[in-house]
C-alpha positions in Angstrom: 0.0 0.0 0.0 2.8 2.4 0.9 4.4 1.8 -2.5 1.1 2.6 -4.3 0.7 5.8 -2.3 4.2 6.9 -3.1 3.6 6.2 -6.7 0.5 8.4 -6.7 2.2 11.1 -4.7 1.9 13.7 -7.5 -1.9 13.3 -7.5 -2.3 13.6 -3.7 -2.3 16.7 -1.6 -1.0 14.8 1.4 0.4 11.2 1.6 -0.7 9.5 4.8 1.8 7.6 6.9 1.6 3.8 6.6 2.9 1.9 9.6 4.3 -1.6 8.9 4.5 -4.4 11.4 7.8 -5.4 12.8 9.8 -7.6 10.4 9.9 -11.2 11.6 12.7 -13.7 11.2 12.1 -16.0 8.2 11.3 -19.6 9.2 10.9 -21.5 6.0 9.4 -25.0 6.1 11.5 -27.8 4.6 11.7 -31.6 4.5 14.5 -34.0 4.8 15.5 -35.9 1.7 13.7 -39.1 3.0 10.6 -37.1 3.8 10.5 -35.5 0.4 11.1 -38.9 -1.3 8.0 -40.2 0.6 5.9 -37.3 -0.6 7.1 -37.7 -4.1 6.2 -41.4 -4.0 2.7 -40.6 -2.9 2.3 -38.1 -5.7 3.6 -40.6 -8.3 1.6 -43.6 -7.3 -1.7 -41.8 -8.1 -2.4 -41.4 -11.8 -4.1 -38.0 -11.3 -1.1 -36.5 -9.5 1.8 -37.8 -11.7 2.1 -34.3 -13.2 2.5 -32.9 -9.7 5.3 -35.5 -9.0 7.2 -34.5 -12.1 6.8 -30.8 -11.3 7.9 -31.3 -7.7 10.9 -33.3 -8.9 12.0 -30.4 -11.2 11.5 -27.9 -8.4 13.6 -30.0 -6.0 16.6 -30.4 -8.4 16.5 -26.8 -9.6 15.5 -25.0 -6.4 13.4 -22.7 -8.6 10.1 -21.1 -7.8 6.9 -23.1 -8.8 5.8 -20.6 -11.5 9.3 -20.6 -13.1 9.3 -24.3 -13.5 5.7 -24.7 -14.7 6.2 -22.0 -17.3 9.4 -23.5 -18.7 9.1 -24.6 -22.4 11.2 -27.2 -24.2 11.9 -24.9 -27.1 13.9 -21.7 -26.9 12.0 -18.5 -26.5 12.6 -14.9 -25.4 9.4 -14.3 -23.4 9.8 -16.9 -20.8 12.0 -19.7 -19.2 13.1 -22.6 -21.4 15.4 -25.6 -21.5 18.6 -26.0 -23.5 18.8 -29.7 -24.0 22.1 -29.6 -25.9 24.0 -27.5 -23.3 22.0 -28.9 -20.4 21.1 -25.5 -19.1 17.8 -24.3 -17.5 17.2 -20.7 -18.5 14.9 -19.4 -15.8 14.3 -16.1 -17.6 13.7 -15.2 -21.3 15.9 -12.5 -22.8 12.9 -10.2 -23.3 11.6 -10.6 -19.8 12.1 -7.8 -17.4 14.6 -8.2 -14.7 13.2 -8.0 -11.2 14.6 -7.9 -7.6 14.1 -11.7 -7.5 16.4 -12.5 -10.4 16.2 -15.8 -12.3 19.7 -16.7 -13.5 20.3 -19.8 -15.6 21.9 -22.9 -14.1 23.3 -26.2 -15.2 20.9 -29.1 -14.9 22.0 -32.0 -12.6 22.6 -35.3 -14.3 19.7 -37.1 -12.5 17.2 -34.5 -13.5 18.5 -34.3 -17.0 17.9 -38.1 -17.4 14.3 -37.6 -16.5 13.9 -34.6 -18.8 15.3 -36.4 -21.8 13.1 -39.4 -21.2 10.0 -37.2 -20.9 11.0 -35.6 -24.1 11.1 -38.9 -25.9 7.8 -40.1 -24.4 5.6 -37.0 -24.6 5.0 -34.4 -27.2 4.8 -31.5 -24.7 5.3 -27.8 -25.3 6.2 -27.3 -21.6 8.7 -29.2 -19.5 5.8 -30.8 -17.7 2.1 -31.0 -18.7 -1.1 -32.5 -17.4 -2.3 -35.2 -19.8 -5.8 -33.8 -19.6 -4.6 -30.3 -20.6 -2.0 -30.6 -23.3 -0.2 -27.5 -24.5 -0.8 -25.7 -21.2 1.5 -25.1 -18.2 0.6 -26.8 -15.0 -1.2 -24.7 -12.5 -1.1 -24.8 -8.7 -0.2 -28.2 -7.2 -0.7 -27.2 -3.5 -3.7 -29.4 -3.0 -2.0 -32.5 -4.4 1.1 -31.7 -2.3 -0.9 -31.2 0.9 -2.6 -34.6 0.4 0.7 -36.3 -0.3 2.3 -34.8 2.8 -0.6 -36.1 4.9 -0.3 -39.6 3.4 3.4 -39.6 4.0 3.0 -38.5 7.6 5.2 -35.4 7.3 4.6 -31.8 8.0 2.8 -29.9 5.3 4.8 -27.7 2.9 3.7 -25.5 0.1 5.0 -25.7 -3.5 7.4 -22.8 -2.6 8.5 -25.0 0.4 10.2 -27.3 -2.1 12.6 -24.5 -3.0 13.3 -24.1 0.7 13.9 -27.8 1.0 16.4 -27.8 -1.9 18.4 -24.9 -0.6 18.4 -26.3 3.0 19.6 -29.7 2.0 22.3 -28.2 -0.3 23.6 -26.2 2.7 23.3 -29.1 5.1 25.4 -31.2 2.7 28.3 -28.7 3.0 27.5 -26.3 0.1 29.0 -22.8 0.4 27.0 -19.5 0.5 28.5 -18.4 -2.8 27.7 -21.7 -4.6 24.1 -21.7 -3.2 23.6 -18.1 -4.2 24.8 -18.7 -7.8 22.9 -22.0 -8.3 19.6 -21.0 -6.7 19.7 -17.4 -7.9 19.2 -16.2 -4.4 21.2 -13.4 -2.8 24.1 -14.3 -0.5 22.5 -12.2 2.3 19.3 -14.4 2.1 21.3 -17.6 2.1 23.3 -16.4 5.1 20.3 -15.1 7.0 17.8 -17.9 6.2 19.7 -21.1 5.6 23.3 -20.9 6.7 22.7 -22.0 10.3 22.0 -25.5 8.8 25.5 -25.8 7.5 28.1 -28.0 9.2 30.5 -25.1 8.8 28.2 -22.6 10.6 30.1 -21.1 13.6 32.6 -23.9 13.4 35.5 -21.7 14.5 33.4 -20.1 17.2 32.4 -23.5 18.6 36.0 -24.7 18.6 37.2 -21.5 20.3 34.5 -21.9 23.0 35.6 -25.5 23.6 39.0 -24.3 24.6 37.9 -21.3 26.7 39.9 -21.1 29.9 42.5 -23.7 28.9 45.0 -20.9 28.3 44.0 -18.6 31.1 45.2 -20.6 34.1 48.2 -18.3 34.7 45.8 -16.0 36.6 45.1 -18.7 39.3 46.6 -22.1 38.3 45.5 -23.7 41.6 41.8 -23.1 40.6 42.0 -24.6 37.2 39.0 -26.9 36.5 38.7 -29.7 34.0 35.2 -28.7 32.8 34.9 -31.6 30.5 34.9 -34.0 33.5 32.0 -32.3 35.3 29.1 -34.8 35.7 
């Protein structure tokens, strides 16, 4: 609302103040690899949700937003995302699309996902990377309902389609990936990676934890007689 008022400032005699609530810390929902695999299996075993399984798989391996994945075409175009099968690159944004704050940079496609994409390309005459068999030639819409049902059947906490992106980034960081590599691959700012995901890393505060583990060991010259082996306290 504040942005809209500022945009119309020239037409208003007075722009009212707009108070925003305090910013909260981001707490994105994510699943472990086993949990996501269980959700994927429940999506795949139902014929009516196989399209959702394929879309979720693409989202997981690319870490892209749902709309970016669903709007991706197999043929090159300038007005939207597309796949380069020869170079194995996923172009998240067409050349003619406007750049936004949430940039969509291209990335190399992982081998496991590429194998699926090539197989689907042989089996189905689709325009988009994934399509619903009942609606050929159209991008897939929202899969949230199918995803919610699959989460319930798998017995895991519910995540939204956007939560698959959080899952991908979180698992990448948990596996030891760096902030720089995560930022480049997932087209997400280093600040967001550091603020939202980095605490999952095995490298997070590694030096600080090691330093705290030796606190006091080199300070006994003040009063050597009162040195305590803290590690032996029961």
